[in-house]
C-alpha positions, -999 to +999 in steps of 0.1 A: +470-536+360+496-528+384+496-490+395+519-465+382+541-444+404+551-404+398+583-403+392+593-430+368+616-429+342+602-442+305+633-454+286+617-458+256+594-431+235+600-424+197+603-387+183+596-391+143+612-367+121+584-356+096+605-356+065+641-354+053+639-320+044+631-314+086+670-322+089+679-293+064+683-268+090+709-291+108+734-301+075+760-283+060+759-263+029+769-298+010+748-322+022+719-298+023+725-290-018+731-334-020+694-337-005+679-311-027+696-325-059+690-360-055+651-352-045+654-373-015+624-365+005+624-393+037+644-422+049+620-447+060+626-477+073+601-508+072+605-518+109+569-496+117+550-492+085+532-461+087+496-476+079+506-506+102+482-510+135+514-519+156+530-489+148+507-462+168+477-464+192+444-451+177+441-426+202+478-419+196+477-417+158+475-381+148+448-371+118+481-358+096+514-362+096+537-393+110+529-407+148+554-396+175+563-361+155+546-341+176+561-327+213+530-314+219+509-348+217+538-366+236+530-342+265+493-349+262+495-385+265+529-397+279+545-375+295+516-358+316+493-385+325+522-411+334+535-385+354+573-393+344+602-374+354+623-380+323+619-401+295+644-416+267+639-403+231+651-433+205+647-418+171+642-449+146+647-426+115+662-448+089+696-428+087+714-464+096+697-476+062+722-456+042+755-470+026+775-442+026+800-435+051+798-396+046+762-397+042+754-416+067+776-397+093+759-365+080+726-375+087+730-390+122+750-355+133+720-337+116+697-359+135+713-355+168+711-319+163+671-323+156+669-338+187+682-312+205+668-284+194+632-295+184+631-320+218+653-318+244+656-277+245+616-280+244+607-299+276+633-304+305+620-342+311+637-356+279+669-372+272+683-384+243+701-408+226+727-404+204+723-423+171+754-433+152+766-440+119+777-479+123+793-481+085+825-462+101+834-471+135+860-439+134+828-416+127+806-435+152+827-427+176+833-391+165+799-389+175+798-401+202+826-375+217+806-346+194+777-353+220+784-366+250+791-330+264+754-324+264+748-346+296+711-349+284+721-375+259+719-404+280+729-432+259+745-444+223+714-459+201+721-489+180+704-512+159+700-546+168+700-557+132+729-538+114+757-554+095+775-576+117+774-588+152+778-566+179+804-585+197+832-582+169+864-569+179+862-541+154+834-524+170+851-517+206+862-485+199+826-477+200+825-492+236+853-478+248+840-449+240+806-457+258+822-467+289+846-442+292+818-414+289+794-434+311+769-442+279+749-473+281+743-487+245+707-489+236+706-516+214+667-511+196+647-538+174+650-526+137+671-535+106+690-516+084+682-543+059+714-547+044+709-585+053+673-609+058+655-599+091+659-643+097+683-665+101+666-685+072+659-656+046+635-632+035+604-635+047+566-623+031+548-609+055+560-580+084+550-604+113+575-626+103+602-596+105+584-582+145+584-621+155+621-625+142+637-594+162+635-619+194+658-642+173+683-613+168+685-599+201+697-633+210+723-637+185+738-602+194+735-610+233+755-642+224+782-623+203+789-598+230+792-623+257+812-647+236+834-623+223+845-608+257+828-572+254+821-572+289+850-588+301+866-559+280+845-534+295+831-543+327+814-510+336+795-510+306+756-515+304+738-527+277+699-524+272+676-545+246+653-522+235+620-535+224+635-570+227+607-590+248+616-605+279+596-641+278+629-658+260+655-648+283+654-676+307+649-702+278+679-686+264+706-683+290+695-718+306+707-731+266+736-707+266+748-716+297+750-753+289+767-747+257+791-724+274+802-750+296+808-771+274+828-756+251+837-726+271+880-738+263+876-716+228+864-683+247+890-686+278+884-647+282+846-653+293+855-657+329+819-655+342+785-678+338+763-660+309+734-654+335+761-639+354+775-614+327+733-606+321+727-595+358+753-572+361+754-557+324+721-560+302+690-545+307+654-549+292+628-527+282+594-539+297+577-528+263+568-549+243+558-572+271+556-604+255+546-627+287+510-644+294+488-627+310+484-648+343+499-631+372+513-664+384+529-668+353+547-636+354+559-639+390+578-673+378+590-654+348+609-631+373+619-661+390+631-676+361+654-642+353+671-647+392+671-611+395+645-582+400+673-556+380+671-564+348+635-545+338+631-509+326+602-492+325+593-481+287+555-472+268+570-476+234+553-444+227+537-438+201+538-481+188+503-499+201+514-524+231+488-514+251+456-495+257+449-467+283+477-468+311+479-504+314+518-501+305+525-524+338+515-560+334+489-575+366+506-590+393+540-570+399+544-562+435+548-525+441+586-531+451+591-542+417+573-514+403+592-491+417+625-510+407+612-513+372+600-477+372+627-458+392+655-476+410+664-499+376+663-471+353+687-446+376+711-474+381+715-482+346+719-445+330+745-425+353+735-393+336+702-392+349+711-381+385 
């Protein structure tokens, strides 16, 4: 495997909320009473079922509790052995599944405040993502502006499968706020499960959901490009988290072909899709879904036509690799440095 280098940026780690009552200190009196009166104990998403092998590496799985709920374990498993300069915390708690705008906004505020007190304040290497209540664009913008003064928040976090295509103009105030405040948008694998997780309906097995995430990323990337998000917000970066990378080149070939054929209906897309991806889109490394042969890996990066697209990630505590083999075999030392250090710093202005 390629050798890790010290001082890298892990762009995707997942601190876990032990249970909903962990957020009670960060809720106001009304919402604390609502949680208690309704008997709410947790907001569990099926994106990573607790007992599924992929949810946690065996040596990262605690004897009790949820994988990822211990800062000491994260320090022991990732921060220290990988000699990281920073790690970006992306909480995948089920607050996005709530239908009520007010309840979702309250839970997102509590989750972000919890992240600050329980994680960012306790280890200077950690940085955070702002989880936003996408049921209400107004409340989402308010949450971004509430958290943005703390520059340890380095991006805004959304799910790839929410309620609507992410290029829709109704969401643009979120992107305006993010661009203005130097916050990339992180689009993470996962679903609010308000819609089927595949294009053809509800599947029977978890593997259908997990593999189908790549289709969702393709659909959202198409929406963002053809709706004109990057023509309106040219400085905005978006990071596809846990998207995989092997689909990027053939997807862009197809999108480019049909953009050339029907671009008269989207005249605001004044650059080729590949150019827009190179300037505005980044992808996290894990889960790395390319074949293991180094020759194939080299061709894959050649097809991407850029060494600036991929950002280092471990996806802790999810089981994507063993030992410290987070980097695929065949990467040159120069490309390792780009992936682990240069590309993350170029993507996240607040890391500097």
